[in-house]
C-alpha positions in Angstrom: 0.0 0.0 0.0 1.3 3.4 -0.9 1.1 5.1 2.5 2.3 8.5 1.2 -0.5 8.5 -1.4 -3.1 7.7 1.2 -1.7 10.5 3.4 -1.9 13.0 0.6 -5.5 11.9 -0.2 -6.5 12.2 3.5 -4.6 15.5 3.7 -2.5 14.2 6.6 1.2 15.2 6.8 3.4 12.3 7.8 7.2 12.0 8.2 9.3 9.3 6.6 9.5 7.5 9.9 5.7 7.5 10.3 5.4 6.4 6.7 7.5 3.3 7.4 5.6 2.6 10.6 2.2 2.9 9.0 3.3 0.8 6.0 4.2 -2.0 8.3 0.9 -1.6 10.3 -1.2 -1.6 7.1 0.6 -4.8 5.9 -0.1 -6.5 9.2 -3.8 -5.4 9.0 -4.1 -6.7 5.5 -2.5 -10.0 6.5 -5.0 -10.4 9.3 -7.9 -9.6 6.9 -6.6 -12.2 4.5 -6.5 -14.8 7.3 -10.1 -13.9 8.3 -11.2 -14.2 4.6 -9.8 -17.7 4.5 -12.0 -18.9 7.4 -14.8 -21.3 6.6 -18.0 -19.5 7.5 -20.4 -21.7 5.6 -22.3 -22.9 8.6 -22.2 -19.6 10.5 -25.5 -17.9 10.8 -25.3 -14.2 9.7 -26.2 -11.7 12.4 -26.2 -8.0 12.7 -26.4 -7.9 16.5 -25.9 -10.4 19.3 -27.6 -9.0 22.4 -31.2 -9.9 21.6 -32.4 -6.4 22.5 -34.7 -4.6 20.2 -35.0 -0.9 20.2 -33.7 -0.8 23.8 -33.8 3.0 24.4 -34.5 5.3 27.3 -37.8 7.2 27.4 -37.5 10.6 25.7 -38.4 12.9 28.5 -37.7 16.6 28.8 -36.2 17.6 32.1 -37.4 21.2 32.3 -35.1 22.0 35.2 -32.1 21.5 32.9 -33.4 23.6 29.9 -31.6 26.9 29.2 -33.3 29.9 27.7 -31.7 31.3 24.5 -30.2 34.2 26.5 -28.7 31.8 29.1 -27.3 29.5 26.4 -25.7 32.4 24.5 -24.5 34.3 27.6 -20.9 32.9 27.6 -20.5 32.8 23.9 -17.7 34.9 22.6 -19.5 35.7 19.3 -23.2 35.7 18.5 -25.4 37.0 15.7 -29.2 37.5 15.9 -29.6 34.8 18.6 -27.1 32.3 17.1 -23.6 31.1 18.0 -21.0 32.3 15.6 -18.1 29.9 15.0 -15.2 29.8 12.5 -16.1 28.3 9.2 -14.6 24.8 8.6 -15.2 24.7 4.8 -13.8 27.0 2.3 
C-alpha cells in the first residue's frame, strides 16, 4: 500500500519514519484480513447484533429543570449574531 499517497488523499502530513511505521501496520492489518477471509464461515448464521435487544432505548423525557433559555445559552459565547452562536467556518 502506498502510504504516502493515502496520506496525501487524506490531507494528513506524515514523516518518513511515520510512513515506514504505517506501511508495516497496514501490511499487518491486510494479512489479518486475508486470514479472516480464509475462514470457513459456511455454517455460521449471519447476524447484525448479538444481544437480543430490540430498540432498547430510554424514554424521551424533557427535564425542564435543565433547559436553558436562549439568552442563558448564549450568555458565555464569545460571538453571537441574531440569537445564534458564531463559529469559525470549517469549509472554504
